[in-house]
GULUMGU-398482 format. One record per residue: x, y negated, z negated of N, C-alpha, C in turn; residue in one letter. Coordinates in steps of 0.1 Angstrom, whole numbers, plus 5000, padded with zeros to 4 digits. Layout:
% residues N
XYZXYZXYZa ...
***
This chain:
% residues 250
969750389909969550359897968050359892x 967950429882966150419878965950269871x 964750219872964550089866964050149853x 964150029844964150049828962450019828x 962150079819960650029816960550049798x 959349989795959249999780959250129773x 958950249781958950359776960150439773x 961350369782962750419778963250389765x 962650269757963250229747962650309734x 963650359724963250409713962350289703x 961650339692961150229682962450139678x 963550199676964750139671965150019680x 965150059694965549979705964549849706x 963249889703962149759703962449679693x 962449729681962749639669964349559668x 965149619674966349549677966349419686x 965449439700965149329706964249239702x 963149279696962649169686963149089677x 964049119669964949069660965748979666x 966449039680967548919683966648789691x 965248829697964648739702964148629689x 963948679679963348599667964848529664x 966048589662967048499655967248389665x 967148419678967348309689966448199686x 965248199688964148119684964648039674x 964748089659965148039650966347949649x 967248029654968647929656968547809668x 967547829674967347679681966347589674x 965647669666964747559658965647489646x 966347559643967547529631968247419636x 968847419650969947329655969047219658x 967647209660967147089664967346969654x 967646849660967646729650966146679648x 965746649635964546579634964646429635x 963546389641963446239643963046179632x 963646069629963445999613962845879617x 962045809611961745689610961745629598x 961745499596961945419584961245279586x 960545209579960345259564958845359567x 958445419557957345499559956045419557x 956145319548954845209547955645059550x 954744969558955444839557954144759557x 954344669547953244529545953844389547x 953144349557953644209562952344129563x 952543969561951643889562951343869578x 950143809581950043789592950643669597x 951243689612951843559618953243609618x 953843699608955143739608955643839619x 957043849619957343969626958044089621x 957744199623957944329620958944419625x 959844499619960544569627960544749620x 960444819630960444969624961745039633x 962445119625963545169629963245309629x 964145389639964045549642965345599647x 965645689640966945789645966345909654x 966945929665966346049672967146159673x 968346169663968946269658969946329669x 969746339682970646379692970146289703x 971546259712971246179723970846279733x 969846219743969446319752969446249767x 969346129765969446059779968046019785x 967246069782965746029786965045939778x 964145889784963245769776962745829766x 962345689755961745719745960545639742x 959545659734958445579735957745559723x 956945429721956145419708954745459709x 954045469700952645519702951945449687x 950745399690949945319680948745419679x 948345439664947345529662946445479649x 945245449652944345419644943545539636x 943045509624942345629616941345699625x 941445859625940545919631940445879647x 941545839655941345789668942445869674x 942545869690943545909694944845819694x 946145869696947045769697947045709709x 947545569709947545459720948945439726x 949445469737950645439744951045309743x 952245249735952545149733953345089744x 954845139746955845109755956945229757x 957445239767958545329769959945249770x 960945329766962145259768963245349772x 963945319784964945419787966145369782x 967045489775968445419772969345349781x 969145339791970145289802969545129802x 968345149798967544969801967944889787x 968044769788968144659776966944629769x 966044649778964644639774963744749779x 962244739773961244839775960944829791x 960644929795960544939813959244979815x 958244979804956845019809955944989795x 954944949798953844899786952544989789x 952045019777950545079780949444969782x 948345009785947444909787946944839775x 947044719776946644629765947844579757x 948844639758950044579751951044519758x 951644389754952544319763953844289757x 954644249765955944229764955944099751x 955144009752955243899742954643939729x 954144059726953844079713954544209711x 954944309719955744419715957044429723x 958044479714959544499723959844599715x 961144679723961944759715963344719719x 964144769708965744729710966544859710x 967444879718968145019715969544959704x 969645019696970944969688972045069690x 971645179695973145289698972245409704x 972845489706972445609716971445689706x 971345659694970645729684969445659676x 969845539677968645439670968245319680x 966945329673966045239682965045159673x 964545029678963444949668962444929677x 961344929669960044879676959944739669x 959744619676959444479670958144459676x 957444419665956244329667956044179663x 955844079673956143979670954543919665x 954643819656953443779655952243839650x 952543929640951444049640950243989633x 949144069636947844029633947144149626x 946144119618945544229612945144349619x 944844339634944444409642945744499646x 946844449642948244559644948244669635x 947344629622947444759615946944889618x 948144959614947845129622949245209618x 949145319621950545399619951145399635x 952545379634953145369645954245499645x 954145599657955045689659956245669669x 957245729667958145729678958345869683x 958145879697958345969704959446019713x 960346129710961446159718960946259729x 961146219739960446269754961446409754x 961046489763961346639769961346709758x 961746699748961746779734960346759730x 959846639732958246619726958246619711x 959146549705959146529691958846399685x 957946409677957346289669958146239656x 958346109653958946079643957746099632x 957946059618957046099608956245989609x 956245899614955345749617955745659605x 955545529607955345399599953945349598x 953345349586952245279584952345099582x 951645059590951944899592950844849587x 950544779576949544709570949644559571x 949244499578949044319578948044289571x 948544189560947544099550947243979558x 946143929556945643809560944743739549x 945043609542944243549531943043499539x 942943489552941743439560940443549561x 940943669558939843769561938943789550x 937843849553936643859541937243999536x 936943999523936944119513936044209521x 936444349516935444469522934344469510x 933144499518931944529510931744649502x 931944669491931744769483930644779475x 930144919475928844949467928945089462x 928545119451928845249443927245299443x 927145439447926045499446925845599435x 925045609425924445669413924745819420x 924445899408924346029410922846079418x 922746169426921446189428920446269416x 919346269420918246329411918646489407x 919146539418919346689417920846689407x 921546589413923246609405922946609389x 922046479386922046479369921446609362x 920946709370920346809362921346939359x 922846909367923746999366925146959358x 925847039354926946999344927946889349x 927746859361928846759365928146669377x 928446549376927746419386928546369395x 928146319405929446269416928646129420x 929546039418929245909423930245869436x 929445779444930245749457930345609457x 931645579463931945439465931745399480x 930745359484930745319498931745189502x 932745199511933645079514933245029528x 932844919533932244879546933044749551x 932944699561933744589569935244589563x 935844669562937344659560938044589573x 939144509574939744429583940744539589x 940944639581942244699583941844869580x 942444969587942045099585942445179575x 943245109566943745149554943245099542x 943145149530942945099520943245169505x 943545119496944145179482942445199472x 942145289470940845309463941245379450x 940845299437941045339423939745359415x 939645469408938445449399938945459386x 938045369377938345359362936945399354x 937245449344935845469333936345389319x 935545289317935945199306937245129306x 937545109320938845029321940045129321x 939845269322941145339319941145429334x 942045419342942445459353942245659354x 941545669363941245839364941545889379x 942145999377942746059391941946219393x 941646259381940946399383939246369389x 939246459397937446459403937546359415x 938746269418938646179428938946239440x 938246189451938546239465937946119473x 939146059482938745959493939046009507x 938145979514937946019529938945939535x 938945979549939745879559938745759567x 939245659569938745539575938045599590x 936745529593936345549605936045379608x 936345379619935945259626934445239634x 934045089626932645059628932445009642x 931344989647931144929662931644799660x 931544719650932244589648933744569650x 934444709650936044699651936444709637x 935544669625936244709614936244839609x 936544869596936545009590935745029581x 935145139577934645199565935145339560x 935045359547935445489542934645489532x 934545599525933945649512935045719501x 934645709490935345749478934545839469x 935145949464933945989453934546039438x 933946029429934346059417933346139410x 934046259406933046359398933346369384x 932546379376932846359362931846459355x 931946469343931146549334929846489334x 928546549333927246459331927146399321x 927846439308928146409293928546269295x 929746229301930246129304929345999309x 928546049321927545959327926245929315x 926246019308925045989300925345889286x 926645879287927245799274927445639282x 926845639289926645499296928045409299x 928845469304930045419304930345319318x 931345229317931445159328932345219338x 931645249349932645299360932845219372x 934045219374934445109382935245169395x 935045109408935745139420936245019425x 937545029427938744939430939244959443x 939144849451939344869465940544749469x 941444789476942544679479942744719496x 942444609501942344639519942944499523x 944044499532944744379537944744259527x 945444309515945644219504944444159497x 943244199502941744149493941644279483x 941244229470940944329461939244299458x 938744429459937144409456936944489442x 936444469431936144569422934344559421x 933944669420932744689418932344809406x 931344769397930944849387929644909383x 929545029380928145079378927845159363x 926745159358926645229345925145279345x 925045389338923845439338922545399335x 922645269324921745209319921245109331x 922145059342921844959350921045009361x 921045149362920545209375919145269371x 918245219382916545249381916645429383x 
***
C-alpha cells in the first residue's frame, strides 16, 4: 500500500480537513466550563475575616490553587488544595495556615478565607484550576484601616509647551498609598468630569507603599478661565482632595 502524502489530497480535501480540525477545536473550547469567582470586589476593615468563593465548572479530581497579585507584579502562589483533603496541603513562601486557608464546599465549589486581614493583604486573588490551567476572573480585596496615613497628592499644572496648544494636561501625582488600588476622580468647579481623564496602574515604591498618576486633559480656554480643578483620591478608606487653579500657579 502506498503511503499518503500532502500531494495526494485535492484542495477540497485539504479545506475539509482544516474545517474538521477547526470544528473539533471550537467544540472543545465551547464545552469547557468557565471558572467563576465572586465577589469581584471585596472591601473590609482591618482585623476582620474575608471569604472569596469560586466555582470550577467541572469536577476534575486534581488540585486547585489560589494566587495573590499586586499591581504590576507577578502572581504569588498562596496555597494548594487537593479535593481529597479537608484543608490545604501546601503553602507558598510567606503564606501561613494561621492567616490563609481554603475550604471545599462541594466538588465544584471552593473558598479562600483570610483571617485577621491587614492592609498588606490588599490585592487581586485568582483561583487556578490545574491541568486545564484555567484562571478565575479574580477578586479584588481592599482592606481599609483608619490608622493608616492618607496618600500624598499633588497636581502638576500644564507645561509651558502645553499652554501654547489648544488643549492642556494636568497630572495628579499620588504617592505613599497603603494599598495598590485607588479611586481617582476629577472635578471642574465642583462638577465631576470623565472626558479626558486617564488613570494609570499603581506601582510599588521602595517603602512597600504604592504610587500612581492620573491625567486630566481639557481645553486651554477652560484653564484660562481660572476654574477650580480638583483631584479626589480614595485609598484604603482615606479620602484626599487637592485643588489647583491657574491664578495660583507661578
